[in-house]
N, C-alpha and C positions, 0 to 999 in steps of 0.2 A: 459460653457454649454449654457448659455443664448445667447452668441454670435453665437454658432452653430445653435441654434434654429432659430435665426434671418436670418441666411444664407439660411437654408432650406426653411423657410417661404418665403423669397424673391424669391428663385428659383422657388418655387411652384406658387407664384403669377405671376412671369414673364412668366412662362410656360403657365399658364391659359390664360393670356392676349394674348400671342402669338397664342394660339389655337383659339382665337377669332378674329385674324387678325390684332393685333396691337403690335408694338415693344415698349418695356419699356426702351430702352437704353437712349433716349434723352428727356424724358418728365418729368412727375411728380416725386416727391420724396415721399415715403410712410412715412411721418413724423407725420401724424395725429393719435393721440391716440384714443382708443375706446370712452373715455369720451369726447374727443375733437369732435368726430363725433356726439355723442349724443347732445353735446352743440350746434353744428352747426344747427342741425335739430330743437332743442328747441328754439334757438334764432330767427330762421326764423319763426317758429310757433308763438313765442312771445305772451304768454297769456296776458301780460300787453298791448301791442300794439293792439291786437285784441279786447280784452274786453273794454279797455278805448275808442277805436275809435267808438264802436257801442252801448255802454251801454245806453246812454241817448235816442237814437233813438228807440232801442228795448223796453226799459221800457215804453216809451211814447206810443208805439203801442199796447202792450199787457199786461202791468202791470207786477207785480212780477213773475207770472208763466213763463215768458219768459226765466227765468234762466234754466228751464228744457231743453231748446233747446240745451244747451251745452252738456248735458248728451246724448241726442239722436244723435247729430252729432258725438260725440266721438265714439259711438258704430259703426256707419256707416263707419267712416273713419278708424277705426281699421281693419275692414274687407278689405278695400282697401290696408292698410299697409301690411296685410298678403300676398295679391297677389303681391304687389311690392317686398316684401321680397323674395318670391320664384323666381321672375323674375331676380332681381339683383343678387341673389345668383348664378344663371346660367350665367348671363351676367354682371359681375362687371366691367363695362366700364364707363368712365367719360361721363357726359351729361344727365344721367337719362332717362326721358321719350322718348327722341329721339332715342338713340341706342336700348332701349327695344322694341319700336315700330318697328324699322327697322328689328330686328331679328325675332320678333314674327309674323309680317305681311308682310312688304315689303317696298320698296323705297317711293312710293307715300304716304302711310299712315304715314311713318316716317317724310317725308318732312312737311306734313300738321300738324302733332302733334308738331314738332319742331317750326314751324312758329307760330302757335296759342300760344304755351307756351312762346316763346320769347316775343311776344307782351304783353301777360298777365303779365310777370315778369317786363317789362318796366312800365306798368300801376301800378303794385303793389309797385315797388320801388318809383315811383313818389308819390303815395298815402301815404306811410309810412314816406317818407322824409317831405312831406307837413304836415302830422299829428303830426310830432315831434315839429314843431315850437311853438305852444302855450305853450307846457310844458317847452321848453327852456326859453321862455319869462317869464313864471311864476316864474322861479328861481330868476329872478331879480325883481319880484314883479310888472310887467307891462304887458299890452296887446301888441298886435302887429298887424300892418296893413298888407295889401296884399303884399306891397313891402318888408317889413321886413320878412314876412313869406317865401317869395321866397328866400331871402338871407340866412335865417337860413336853409332852406331845401337844398340849394346848399352847404352850409357849412357841413351839415351831410354827403352828398354824397362825398365831398372831403375827409373827415376823413375816411370814409369807404374804399375809393379807396386806400388811403395811407396804411391802415391796410392790404388790400388784396394784394397790391404790395409787401409787406414785406415777403411773402412766406407762405407756408402751416403751418409751426410751429407757426408763429405769428397769423395766422388765427385761428388755433386751440386754442391758448392761449386767443385771444380776445373773441372767442365764449365761452370759459370756464368762463372768467370774466363776460361775459354777462349772462350766466346761473346763476352764483352766485348772481349777482345783481337782476335778475328777481325773483329768489326764495326768496330773502330777501324782494324784493318789493311786490311780489304777496302773499306769505305765511305770511310774517311778518306783512304787512299791514292788511291782512285779519284777522289774529288772534287778532291783537290789536282792530280792529273794532268790532269783535264778542264779545270780553271780556269787552271792556270799552265803546263802542260807539253804541251798538245795540239799535235801535229805534223801531224795529218791533218784533212781536211774530213769532215763527217758522212757524205757520200755514199760514202766509201771502203768501207763495209761492204756495198755492193752491187757492188763492183768487185774481181775476184780478181787484178788486176794481172798477168794472164797466168800466174799460178802454178796449176799443176794441169791446165792445158789438155791436156798430153800424157800424162797419167796413164792407166793401163789403165782403160778404161771412160769415158774423157774426164773432164770436170769433175765429173760425177756421182760417178764412182769416187773422185776426189780428195776430194770433200766427204764421202762416206761414210767414208773413212779418217779424215779430220780430225774427223768427228762423234764420235769416241771421247772427245773432251774433254768433251762433254755427258754421255755415258753414264758416264764416270768421276766426274762431279761430283755426281750425285744419288742415291746410296744412302747410307743412314745412318738414315733414318726408321724402319726396322725395329728399330733399337736402342731406340727408345721402348718397344716392346713386349717386348724382351728382359728389361727390369726391371719388368714389370707387377706383380710381387709386392712391389715396393719403393715404390709410390706409392699414395696413398689414392684410392678410387673410380676404379680403372683403367678400368672399362668405359666411363666417360664421358670421363675425362681423357686417356687414352693416344691414342684416335683424334684428339682435338682437338690434342694435342701433335704427332702425326705431320703433320697439315696445317700447323700453325704452323712446324714445322721446315722444310717446303718453301717456305712463304711467305717466311720470313726468309732461308733459304739460297739460294733462287732469286733473290731480289732482290740479295743480296750477290754471288753468282757472276756474274750478268748485268752488274751495274754494273762489277764488277772486270774482266771480260774485254773489254767494249766500251771502257772507259777505257784499258786496256793497248794495245788495237789502235790507238787514236787517238794514243798516245804513241810508237809505233814510227816512227822517221824514214825507214827504208829497208827495205821488205818484201823486195826482191830479195836483200839481204844476208843476211836470215834464211833465205830459201828456198835460197840457195846454200851455207849453212853458215858463211859468213864471220863472222856474228854468232851464236854458239852459245847465248848467254844474253840474249835481248832484254829480259827482265824485269829482270835484274840491271843491264843497261846503262841502261835507262830510269830505274830507281829511283836508281841511283848519280848519274846526271845531274841528276835532279829534286831529290834530297834532300841530296846532297853530304855535309856534315859530320855530319848526323843519320842518315845511312844505317845505321850499326850499330844505332841504336834501332829503326828500321823493321825490320831483320832480326831483332831480338830479339822483336818482336811476331809475326813470321812463325814463329820457333822455338817460341814459346808455343803458337801455333795447331797446329803439328805435334805437340807433346807432348800437347796436349789431345785431338787426333785419335787418337793411339796409345792414350791412357788409355781413351777411349770405346770404341774397337775391342776392346781387351782385356777391358773390362767385358762387352761383348756376347758375345765368344767364350767367356768363362768361364761366363756364364749358360747358354749353349747346351750346353757340355760338361757342366755340372752337371745341367741338365734331362734330358739323355740318360742320364747316369749314375744319376740318381735313379730313373729308370724301368728301370734294369738293362740298358740297351742297349749299353753300351761295355765293352771289355776293362778289367779293373780298376775296374769300376763302384763297388765299395765304397770304394776309395781316392779316386776322383774325386768321389764324392758327399759326401765329408767336409765338414763345415761348421764354421767357426770361430764358436763360440757367443758369444764376447766381442765380436767385430767384426761378426758377422752377415754374413759373406761366405763364398763357397765357396772355401776356401783352396787346396785341391789343384787345383781346376779353374783357379784364377788362376795358379798356378805353371806348369801345363801350357800356359796361354795366353801365358806368357812364354818358356818353354823352347823350344818348337818354332819360333816366329818367330826366336828368337836362333840356333837351329841352322841355319836357312836362311841367315841373314845371314853366319854364320861359314863355311858351306859355299861361299858365293859367292867366297871367296878361292881355292878349288880348282876349283869347277865353276860358271863364270859362267853357263852355259846353264841350270843348275838354278835359279838365282835368276830368270833371264828367264822360264823356264817357270812358276815359282810365282807370280811377279808377274802375268804374263799371265792365269793361271788365276784369280787373285784377283777380277778384274772379271767374267769370263764365268761363274765359279762362283756369284758372288752373284746375277747375273741369272738363271741357271738355277734357283737356289734360290727366287728371287722367283716365277718363272713356275710352279714346281711348286705353290706355294700358290695362285696365281691359277687354275691349271687345276683343282686340287682343289676350290676354292670353286665353280667353274662346274659341275663334275661333281656336287658335293653338292647344289647348287640343283636340277639336273635330277632328282636322286633324291629331292627333297622337303625339303631343308634349309630351315628357316625361321629366319633369324637372330633371336636373342632378346636381344641386348645392348642397351645404351643408345644406341648409334649404329647406325642402319640406313639403307640406301640406298633401301628401298621400291621404287617403280616404276622407279627408275634402275638397280637391281641388275644386271639382265641386260645392258643396253647398256654400262654401265661395265665389267662383268666381261669381256665379249667384246672391247671395244676395248683393255682393259689386256692381254689375252692376245695380240692381234694385235701391239700395240706391242712386247711383251716378246720374242715370237718373232723379230720383225724385228731387234730390238736384239741378241739372241744371235747371229743369223746374221751381222750386220754385224761383231760383235766377233771371231768366230772365222774370218771369211772370210780365206782365204790370200792374202796380199799379198806382192809381191816385196820382199825385204829386201836383196838383193845377196849373201846368205850361202848361196845354194843352196836346193834344195827342202826339205831337212830343217829349215832355219830358217824357211822360208815356212810350213811345215805344223806347226811346233812346237806351236802353241796347240791345234790340232785333236788332235794326238797326245796332248798332255798331258790334254786334256779327256776323250778316250776312255779313256785310261789310268786316270785318277782314278775315273771311273764304273765301269770294269771291275773295278778292285781292290775298290771298295766293294761291288759286286754280288756278286763271288765270295766275299768275306769274309762277307757277310751270309748267303749260302746255306750256305756251309761251316760256319760257326759257329752258325747258327740264332740269331744275336744278336737278331733281330726278334721271337723268341718269348718272350724273357725279360721278367720283370716282369708285373704285373697292372694297370697303369694303363689307363684306358679308351682305346679306339681305334676309329675308323671309326663313331662313334655320332652324327655330325652330322645325318644324315637320319632317325635314329630319335628316340625321345623324349629331349628335352634338359631336364635340371633346371637351373633358373636363377633368379636373383633377379628380382623384379618390374622390368620394363623401363619406361622412360619414353621417349616418342618424341622 
């Protein structure tokens, strides 16, 4: 009986994909389970990597109330996830934001979204690989210099590439192991800190301890800067859709996996950040810079002899995050190349028939982040610019889909997937757009760094530069005219499988 259901499901998935203009005969295998899909999104979101990377900075900017930024960002991103769920349910195609933009708006919009998102993922991969190095070093009880950091970062990229080359089933398993490690690492550490190592009263999250009062714009300005920890913590759920051709019944399961990713990821990130705040003995020391690594100090104090084991769990979380990021980036590159949109599209669209993975797109998603990491030895500002753009580029990519969905609705798009928002579609879409525009503005807002105006405006200049290069290349090369995959047809007649409400 189960076998017959699998056959029917496969036929329906293949028919839906064919109706969207793609053959399923020689590409991905639908070997990813529902929980494998959730795990992929969760490990890409990675509460540990997100919170650990930003905690000291945000706490030093706005004090303990900065923890509320994770609650605010979770609500905003959940609205975006609902829109993504409705779109991917209609268009369950590999590559995520690029094919969604292509169908909802058109070729130029899709090219720009794909370009911005690829560059952002390269920056994010480099950032996470670079950020893993100190935790790897701490397992062995030592620090690490710039050269050692680069070598460790490259090592994590190699491990991720091997896992991704092993196929969808291994990717699904690796993501599930990563999810388990993250939940032990986030929830287990959090509960231990709350029960045995709490240094602060619960009311401290409503008291900024005087930190940020003198910031530009007063405490609101300080909180807005610190709120980047929340914005950094909750992307990753789009990765559930990047592998839509590798899961059965994606029209129903991927939207559900996106929501589940945020339920679990939101819970883990919030429990983690609040427990860490309560475990910090001296906020003034963090704000002044006397304590540069409050997390490391709190964990070393709390766990003592088993500290290396705790750090090992953190390192597994980082490697899982890199693996999931690379999987998402490779599917996006493959999706654009399959449609003929990229330089060397024939090369990038090559598929390993044995492993059922886009082999050359995977190598590309390893090479460019590795190049950014190596360049950091010579051009530190280049790494800073790429890492900064990683976050803002992903948010811009999200909002290009949210805006395209709203525009398509106005022009008559009637979502026909298995997940639909119905009467809630317009309110959710508008609120998601307002949230996203505010988030992008907050991320790129120039703030005093002490390094002069060029450093203060580095992120704005990087963002303008990336968009300008993509736009000029698109127009000069006419890349957006290549290939014959459908585009801009959302508000026209849509062929789809029978939908269930």
